[in-house]
C-alpha positions in Angstrom: 11.3 -20.4 17.7 7.7 -19.6 16.0 6.1 -16.1 16.0 2.3 -16.1 16.7 0.0 -15.6 14.2 -0.8 -12.2 14.5 3.2 -11.6 14.4 3.6 -13.7 11.0 5.0 -11.6 8.7 2.5 -11.8 5.2 3.8 -13.6 2.4 5.6 -11.7 -0.4 3.4 -10.8 -3.5 4.7 -10.7 -7.0 2.4 -7.4 -8.0 5.1 -5.5 -6.5 7.9 -6.1 -8.7 5.4 -6.8 -11.5 4.1 -3.0 -10.9 7.7 -1.4 -10.7 8.5 -3.0 -14.0 5.3 -1.8 -15.4 6.1 1.6 -13.8 9.4 1.9 -15.2 8.2 1.0 -18.8 5.3 3.5 -18.6 7.9 6.2 -17.6 10.3 5.3 -20.3 7.4 5.3 -22.9 6.1 8.6 -21.4 9.5 10.1 -21.7 9.8 9.0 -25.5 6.5 10.6 -26.1 7.3 14.1 -24.5 10.9 13.6 -26.0 9.4 13.3 -29.6 7.1 16.1 -28.9 9.8 18.7 -27.8 10.5 19.6 -31.1 6.9 20.9 -31.4 7.0 22.2 -27.9 10.2 24.6 -28.6 8.0 26.4 -31.4 5.8 27.3 -29.0 5.9 30.8 -27.6 7.9 30.7 -24.1 4.9 31.1 -21.6 3.0 28.4 -23.7 5.8 26.3 -23.8 6.6 26.5 -19.8 2.9 25.8 -19.1 3.2 23.0 -21.6 6.2 21.5 -19.5 4.9 21.9 -16.4 1.6 20.0 -17.4 3.5 17.4 -18.8 5.7 17.1 -16.0 3.1 16.6 -13.9 0.4 14.6 -16.1 2.5 11.3 -16.1 1.5 10.7 -12.1 -2.3 10.3 -12.6 -2.4 7.2 -15.0 0.0 5.5 -11.9 -2.8 5.7 -9.5 -4.5 2.6 -10.6 -1.4 0.7 -10.8 -0.1 1.8 -7.1 -3.4 0.6 -6.0 -3.4 -2.9 -7.6 0.4 -3.2 -6.3 -1.4 -2.6 -2.7 -4.4 -4.3 -2.6 -4.7 -6.7 -6.1 -7.8 -4.7 -7.2 -7.6 -1.8 -9.9 -9.8 0.7 -7.8 -9.6 1.7 -4.1 -11.9 0.8 -1.7 -14.6 3.5 -0.6 
């Protein structure tokens, strides 16, 4: 039994596994950098330390957007 052309599943992309490995590598490096900076961060007053950890806890997401776009489209920038 063959599927009609409009129901044929797309070919698997190599970009998704490669992108996942790059994401894991990026997160590991980012975590190491934040871990190395933790000695300096703990010397800050508590409100500044909390603010720094909040910023650092969210800041890792922004650089991943182009990678996610590339994984899904094959281009580094999202189409407008």
